[in-house]
N, C-alpha and C positions, 0 to 999 in steps of 0.2 A: 575485793575490799567492800563489795556492796553490802555485806551483812554486818560490817563493823559500825557500831553506833558511837564509839568514842575513840579518839586517836591520842595516844600518849597520855591518857587520863585528863586531857586538857580541851580538846576540840570535840564537842558533841555534834555529830552529824544529824541535822534536822530533816532535810529532804533532798533527794537527788534532783538536780536542776539541769543536768546535761550529761550526755554520754558521747564519746568519740572514739577514734581509733586507738588513742593512747590511754584511755581510762575514763573516769567519771568526774563530774564536778558536783559538789554538795554545798548547799547552804548550811552553815554551821555556826555554832556559838563558841567563842573563845571564853571558857569559864574562868580563866585566870584574870582576864581584863574586862569581862562582861561586855564584849562587843561581838557583833555579827561579822562573819568572815566568809569567804569562799574557799573551799578546800578542794584542790585537784588531786585526786588519787590515781596515780599511774598504775598500769597493769603490773601484777607481780612478775618478777623475772623467773621464768619457768625452768624446769629441769633440763630443757634442751640446751641451755647455756652452761658451759663449764664454769667452775668457781672463779678462775682467773678472769674470765670475761665479765662475769657479774661484778667482780670487784672493781674492774675498770669503769664499768657503767656507773656504779655507786659513786665512785670518786668524781667521775665526770659530772654526775648530777649535782653533787655538792658544790663543785666549782661553778657550774652554770647557775645554780640557784643563788650562790653568793653574789655573782655578777648581777643577776636580776634584782636582788634585794638592795644592791648598792645604788641602783638607778633612782634618782630623786628629781622628778620632773612632772609638771602638771599633766603632760601628755602621755605618761607611762603608768600603767597599773602598778600599784605598790605591792611588793612581796613582803609579807610579814615574817614568815617562818618556813622551814622545810625540814625534812628528815625521812626516816624509814620506820615503818610500823608493820610488823608481822609479814615481812618479806616484800612489802610494797613501798614505793617511794611516794611521798606526798609533798604538796606545796600549798602554803596558806597565803591567800591574797586578800586585798581589800574587796569588799562586796559592792558592786556597782549596779544600779538599775539603769537600763537604757536598752538600746538596740544596736547590734553590730551592723556594719554596712551591708553585709549579705542579707540579713533579715530586712533591713530598710529597703533594699532593692526589691526583695521578694514581695513585701507588702505594697510596693508601688507598681506591682505587676510588671516588673523588669523595665519600667519606663525610666528614663534618665531623671536625675534630681534637678531641681531648679539651679540655674547657673550660679547665683550668689552663694548657694549652699555648697556647690561643688568647689568653688574658689576658696570658701572658708575652710572646708575640710582639707583641701590641698595644702593650704597655708599651715594649718595646725599640725597635720601629719609631718610636713616638712620640718617644722620647728622641733617636734619630738625626735625625728630621725637625726636632725643636726646635733641635738644633745647626745643621743645614744652613740652615734658614730664618733663624736668627740671623746666619748668614754672608751672607745675601742670595741664597742659592742655592735655586731651585725645581726639583724633579725633572722634573715634567710627563709622566712616563711610569711612574708607580708602578703595579706590577702584580705578581702572584705570581712571575712569572719573573724579576723584578728584585729579589727579596728572597731572600737566601740564609740558610739555617739550618744551622749547624755541629752536629756531634754533641753537643757539650757544651751546646747550647741557645743559644749566641751567635747573634745575628741581624745580618746586614749588608745595607745597601742598595748597589745596584750601578748603574752606567751613568749617573751624573750628567752632564748636559750633552750626552751623545751623542744622546739623543732629540731635543733641540732642534736639533742639527746635522742629524739625519735629516730633519726637516721642511724645512730649507733645501735639502738636496741632492736631495730627492725620493725618499728610500728608503722612507718610510712609505706605506702604502696610502691611497687617497682614496675617498670615497663617490662613486658614479656620479652625475655631473651636478651635484654640489654644490660642488665646489672646496674643500671643507672638509678641511684636513689632520687626519688622525686617527691616534692611536696605537693602542691596543687598546680597542675600543668599550665593552667591559664595564666599564671602569674610568675612563672619561673624565668630567670634570665638565661640567655644563651650559654654563658659560661657555667651556670649551675647545671644545665641540661648536659653539657659535655663532660661534667665531672671535674672541671678545672677548679683551681682555688678561687674563692670568691672574697670580695671585700665590700665596703659600703656601697660601691657602685651597683652591685647586684640588687641591693634593696631599692636603689633609685629606679632600676628597670621595673621591679615589681610594683613600685609606687606608680609608675607610668601606666602599667596595666590596670591597676585599680582605678586611677583617675579617668582613664579612657572609658572604663565600664560605667562609672558614675555619670560621666558626661554624655554618653551615647546610649546607655542601656545594655551594652554587650561588651565583653572584653575584646581586645584587638584581634584575636584569632578565635572566633566563636565557632569552633568546629566540633563535631561529635566524636571524632576518633582522637585518642590521646596522642598517637604518633603524629597525626597530621598537625595537631596543635604545636607539638615540639618542633616539627619541621618549619612551621610558620615562624616561631620565635627565632629559629636559627637562620632562615634564609629569605623570608618574605617581609617586605616593607609594609607596615600597617597602613590602612586607608586613613587619610587625614580626618580627624574627628569632625571637622566642620562640613565634611561631605555628608555625614549623617545628621548633623545639627548645625545649621548655618549661623545661629545666633551666638554660638560660642565665641569668646574674644579671640582674635588672631594671636595675640601674645600667648594666651593659654595653649592654643593648639601647637604653636611652635615649641613651647617649653615641654609639653608632653611628648611630642615626637622626638625631641632631643633626649628625653629620658629613655625612650624606646630604641635608641641607637644600638646596633648589634655589638659594636666594640665598646668596652667600658670606657676607654679613653675619649670616646666621642660624646659621652654623656656629660651633663653639668658636673663641675668639679665636686660639689657637695650639695646637700639638701638646702643649705642656707642660700646658695647661689640660685637654686631653683625657686625658692620662695620669693627672693628679690625680683626674679624675672616675671612671675605671674602677678605681682602687686607692686610695681615700682613706685617708690616715693609715697606709698600709702601709709597713713597712720592706722594701725590695727584697731579693731573695736575692743581688743583686750588690753587692759592697762598693765603697766609695770606692777610687779607684785608687792612692792614695798614703798613706803613714803620717803620723800625727799624734802623734809620740812624746812621752812625758812620763815622766821618771824612769828609773831603771836598768832596771826591768822594765816594758816597755810594757804598758799596760793598754788597752785598745783603743779605737780609733776607726775605720772605718766600721765603727771599726769594730769592739767585738767581740761583743757578744752578738748581733747580727743576729737578734733574735727577731721573730716576726710578732706585732705588737701592735696593738690597736685604738687609735684616737685621732682627733683632729680632722684635717681635710684639711691636707696640707702647704701651707706658705705659697706664694703665687704667685711664680714665679721668671721671669726673662727666658727667652725661648723657647730660647735657645742654651745656657743654663747649667744646666738642671735635671737633676740626677742623672747627670752625666757619669761614665762608667765605662770600665774596660778589661776587663771580663769577670768571670766567676765565679771563686771560689776557696774554699778550705777555710775553715770558720768553726766557732765553738763558742760556747755560751752560758756557758762557764766562764772559763777563762783565755784572754786574747786577745792576739794580736800584731798591731801595726799593720802592715799589709802592703799591697803595691802591687796586689794583685788582678789579675794578668795573666790573659789568657784561657787556658782549658784546652782546647786544640784537639785533642780526641780525635776524629779525623776518620773519616769513612766512606769507602768506596771511591769514586773519582771516577766520574762519569757525564757524558754529553755535555751534559745540561742544566745540571748544576752547573758544568761547566767554562765555560759561557758567562759566568758571573759570577765565575769564578776557582776554582782548587782548589790547596790547599797540598800540594806534594809535595817541597819543597826539603830539602836537607841531605845526601843520601847520594850523589847522582850516578848514580842509576838511574832510568829512565823507567817501570819497572814498579811498579805499586802493590802493597801487601801484599795477601794473600788477605783476603777480606772477613771470614771467621770469626776470623782472628787479630787483625785490627784491632779488631773488635767486642769480642773477649775482653779485650784490653788496656784498651780504653775502660771496660769494666765493672769491671775491677780498679782502674782509676784512680778511678772513682766510689766503689768500696768504700773506698779510702784516704781520700777526702773524708769519707765517712760515719764512719769511725773518729775523725777529727778532730772532727766535730760532737758526738760523744759523749764527747769528752775523752780518748780513747785514743791519745794523740799518739805514744808510743813505737811502738805497732803501726802507726800511720799512716806513720811514717818508714820502717819496714821494707817496708811494702807499696809505697810510692812508689819506694823504691830498687829493688825487684825489677822494677816496671813500667818504670822509667827504663832499667834495664839491657837489658831485652828490646826496648824501643823503640829504643834506640841501636843494637842489633845489626840490627834490622829496617829502621830508617828513617834512621839516621845521628845523630850527636851534635847537629847543629844543626837537626834537624826540630822544628817547634813542639810536637809531641806530647811529644818527649823533653824539651825545655826546660820545658814545662808541668809534667812530673813532677818535674824538678829544682827548679823553683820551689816546689812543694809540700813537697819535702824540706826546703828552707831554711826555709819558713814554720813547719813543725812543729818543726824544730830550735830555732828562736828561742823558741817557746813552751816548749820543754823546758829553757830556760835555757842553751843552748849557742850563744851568739852567734858564737864563732869558727868553728864548723862551718857555721853558717848563712851567715856571710860568704863562705866559700869557694864555697858553692853559688850564692849570689846573683851573685858575680863571674863564675862560669862561665855563668850564664844571661845576664847582661848582655853578655858578650863574644859569645856565640852570636847573640843578637838583633841586636847591632850588625852582625855579618857578614851576617846574612840579611835583616834589615829596614832596616838603616841606622842611623846614630847618633841621628837625631832622631825616629825612630818612637816613638809613645806607649808601646808595650810595652818598647822599649829604655830609654826614660827612666824608666819605672816600675821596671825592674830596677835601674837605676843608683841611683835614689832609695832603694830598699831596701838597696842596698849601703852608702849613706851612713848609713842608720839603724842597720845592724848595726855599722858602725864606731863610731858613737856609743855603742852599748851596750857596746862594748869599751873605752870611754874614749879612743878615738882621735879626739877632737873636731876637731883641726886638719885631719886627713885628711877627716873627714866634711864639714867646712866647705867644703873645696875641691870635693868632689863635688857637694854641694848647690848651690854657686855655679855650677858648670858646667851642671847640670841646669836651674837657674833661667834662665840665659842662653838655653838652647835652647828652653825653654818660652816665654819672652817673644818670642823670634824667630819661633817657629812658630805660636803661638796667641794671643799678646798678653798684656799686663800684667794685665788683669782677668779672664782666663780662670780658671775654678775650679781647674784643675790647676796653673796658675802660682801662684795664691794659696796652694794647699796646700803647694807647695814653699817659698814665703816663710815660711809658718807654721813649717815644720820648721827653716828657717834661723834664725828667731827663737829657737826652743827651743835650738838648738845654740849660739847666741851666749851664752845663759845658762850653758850647760855650760862654756863657755870662760872664764867669769868676767866676761864683758862684759855686765853685768846691765842697765845703763842702755840700751845699744844694743838688747838683747833686748826690753826693755820698749817702747821706741819703735817697733821694727819690729812687734811683736805688736799694738800699738795701731793702726798703719797697716793691717795686714792685717785686723783686726777691722772697721775702718771700711769698707774696700773690700768685704769679704764682706757686710756689712750693706747696702751700696749695691747690689751685684750680686745677692745671693741673698735678702736680706731679714733683718731684725733677729732673727727667731726661728728662722732656718734652723739645723739642727744644726751645720753647718760654722762659721757665725758664732759660735754659742755655744761651740764648741770653742776658738776663738781668744780669745773674751772670757775664757774659763776660763784660757787661757795668760797673758793680761794680768794676771789676778789672781795667778797663780803668780809672774809676774815681779815684781809689787808685793810679794809676800811675800818674795822674795829680796832686795828692797831694804829690807826691814824696815818696809814700809808696810802693816801687817797690818789696820789699820782699813779702809783703802780696799779691800784684797783681800777681806776678809770681805763687804763690801757687794756686790762684783761676784759673788762665789760665791753669795750669796743671790739676786741677780737671775737668774743662770744657772739655779739650781735652780728658781726660780718659772717661768721661761720653759719649761724642759724639762717641768715638771709640766703646764703648760698645753698644750704641743704634742705631747708624747709620752706623758703620763700620769704620775701620782705614783709609780708603782712600776716605771717603766721603768728599766733599769740605768743609763742616762745621768743620770737624775734622782737616783738613789740615789748615784751617784758624786759629784755636786755636793754632796749633803748631807754626804758624808764630809768634803769640804773645808771646809764650814761648821764641823764639829767641830774640824778641825785649826786653823782660824783662831781659833776661840774659845779653844782651848788656848794658842795663841801669845800671845793678848792677856791671859792670866792668868785667864780666865773658866772655870776648870776644871770646876765643877759643871755649868754649862751645856753644856760640851763632852761630859761624861759622859752627860748626858741625850740629846744628839743621837746619840752612838755607840750607846747602849743601844737606842734606837728603831730605829736603822739595822740593828743586828744582828738584831733581831726581824723586821724587814721582809725582810732578805736571807735569813734562815733560812726564812721562810714562802715566799718566791718561788723560791729557788734551792737550798735544802737546807743543812744544817749544815756539810757538808764542802766546799762550793763555794769556790773560791779567793777570790771576792769577799766571801763571808760571813766567811772567815778574815781577809781584809784589814780588814774592819770590826771584828772582834774584836781585831786587832792595834792598831788605833786606840784601842779601849777600854782595852787594857793600857797604852799610852803615856799616856793620860789619867789612869789610876790612878797611874802613876808621878809625873806632874807634881803630883799632889795629895799626894805623899809616902806613898801607900798601897802600899809596895813589896812586902809579902808577897802582897797580892792581885795586884799587877802581875806578880810572878814566877809565880804559879800560872797566870794567863791566858797569859803568854808561853810557858810550857812546854806548855800544852795546844795552843795554836795551832801551835807548832813541830812537835809530834808529828803533828798532823793534816796540816800542810803537807808534812812528810817523806813521809808515806804517799801523799798525793795528787799531789805534784809531784816528789818525789825529794829526796835529801839535799843535793844541790849546787845546787838551784834557787835563784835569787836571793831569792825570797820566803822560802824556808826559812832561808837564811842571815841574812836580816834578822831573822827571829824568834829564831834562835839567838843573834844579837848582843844582842837585847833581853833574853834570859834572862841573859846575862853582865852587861849594864848593871844589871839588878835585883840580881844577886848582889853587884856592887860596892857599890851603895848600901846593901846590908844588911851590908857589911863583910866579905863572904866573898870576899876578893880572890884567893885561890889557885884557888877554883873558877871565878871570873870569868876568870882568866888562861887556864885550860884551855879555856874556851869561846871566848875571843877567838882563841886560837891555832888552834883547829879551824876557825873561820871564815876566818882568814887563809890556811890551807893550801888550803881549798876555793876561795877566790877567786883565789889564785895559779894554781891548776889550771884553773879555768874562765875567768877573766877576764884573767889575766896579772898579772905583778908590778907593773906601773905603772898599773893601772886605779885610778881615784879610790876605789872601794870597798875595794880592797886596801890602799891607803894609809890609809884610815880604820881598817882592822883593825890595821895595824901601829902606828898611833897609839894605838889602844886598848891594845895590848900594852905599849907604852912607859909609858902612864899606870899600868897595873896594876903593872908592875915598880917604878915609882917609889913607889907606895903600899906595896909590899912591901919597900922598902929595897934593891932590887936594881937600882940605876940603871945599873950598868955592864953589864947583861946584857939584850939585846944592844945594841950601840951603834947599829946601823943602824936599829933601831926608833925610838930617840929622834930620830935625824936626820930621820925622816919625819914627825914630829909636826906641823910647820908645814904641810907639804903636806896632811896628813890633815885639819887644821882647815879648810883651803880646800875640800877635797873633801867634808867631812861634810855641807855643805849639800845636795849631790846625794844623799847617802845618806838624809838626812831627807826630802828631797823624794820619793824613791822610796817610802819607807815610808808617807808621809802622803798622797801625791798620785797614786800609780800607778793608782788605780782610775778616774781621770778620763778615760781615753781610750775612751769608749764611744759616740761619735757616729758609728755606722756606718750612717747613712742611705745607701741605695744610689742 
């Protein structure tokens, strides 16, 4: 197939970027969709095979290719298409730029990789294997050359199913005189060597071999003779990795040696169990892929403090479900925006080894890669933008990402994943800065680009579309958000199933949006169903399950069933304290809701005690000016007002408003909530003219930031109308009075924002 320049009239082969025992890999252009792809052309089936055999192989290839194409996970290379052309089989895959682990080790002069890098690769590969094994797919040829690492640290597995096909066709080498089909002997399991049936535990053994090599610089049986290697796998215990490298963590050594157990039943039960053992209780650096919104200003869930915290091991999950992700993204321990966590594909220059597993170069229409130095420089600036976000410098992060996006667009094209990754980060930071309209425009641009390049049902495309829905909700455009959530949910159910964590996350968002539309009973019923499904799939104490139980409690509050809501908030707080620790931000967020529930039930003194303790803990853990500390102080002020202590409430509201204005900006939704609270206190103290001035300032800001029809804007107009009535100026202005009814409906959302926004902290990765 080396001379063929076009396959099926659709895939134009541009240049060969790899060659192996099974065929060749080409960088190609899909002329139907205008995107760059990698095409793996398998060797033609020669005349030495009889027709019945070649028919079986073709059918096997179609079956294996369909299985590979059905895999939808951030850690698995996407298969777009497959078929037969002029006697040869071909496979069309996403094009990735990066280096496979074999190349990475070679460039490192066979020296071991840094320990944090080894642990991160181990965790990501385990996550991908947990997913594929849960889908009933076993790789059978896991080795460094089949594991790709992108520049941003994302790891992808490649060549699912093709190794099995190679055994049938005879592409793989065989041991002299044994008749035993072998892949790469350094990474084969004992049962694979013996020709016995293999299951997912064979992949776990191969993973152990790969990790052993990454951690020590050599595979467990680094011998020159293939037969000696296989005997070592079958009969010899590997030397403990810490004998070669003492700084390796003991738990990592124990877990790898368990992977290398000779008998499959002595290895970890599945890849998820292994991942939990090497990083017990750790919050991953990678967030959940989709938002869990709550209130006008989202407060985070996977996600937002993403702090590395100690705690008990994560609950055992089904192998395919644990910590599904779509890659790294910006994060902060302060203000958080629930965001879809798409991958940051800051790519390195392609090389032949990387191209065998795929290399992203799509978007611009040129086959020439960027110079290495320029690409590396932009990748470093991108990481600098992420660092600014981590330290809460979001305005600077926006400008950094804008500059990088502009340069990437000029160099790579507007639809290149690097460019789209920068634009995604722009949107993320804009959302945190309280600019949902600007964020929406960027998310829509990213979603459209990913649809063109990756297709409408690719996980990254769906992630961006779900972010679009979330931004629409923040703008009060809940009907439009509902339509987008519904479409994304249908795609998720179609591609990954109804109980997949990503599908359940979308249903969670849909339940929240129903509540915003005023369909409170429906929202409650859907949230209950999602909570039950997450408990079944992920476990009752998994952070995602607790996020939805939290949403159930919020829905009960909207239905004025505060006694039940308070009970659930307390259960969630206890579960989070148990699994995450008593001072984890998620635990503190649930304690905030306990205070809100007590206040709603008229138990004001108890509520004040909860808020005061929470303020102390937040101040100690995060500092006095942290947005979450200020949110706790806001709750304290609201509680003082409920007890009629309005002078104290006014003082608290003014202090919080001033701190929020300095930390977040004058038009940030949290700042405006505090400014409104100042006006509320002034009204209760009979200072209506001052209150009116405050309400009008809030209204003007909300019109400017959120738009004239946003529910929070309607709340402000209703506030103005009420003030004017108390001042005897009912005729001024008429439009404010006309919005009072709408404002009363919307005020629930405002109260929910002020009282509940801290609750989106379940950013387990």
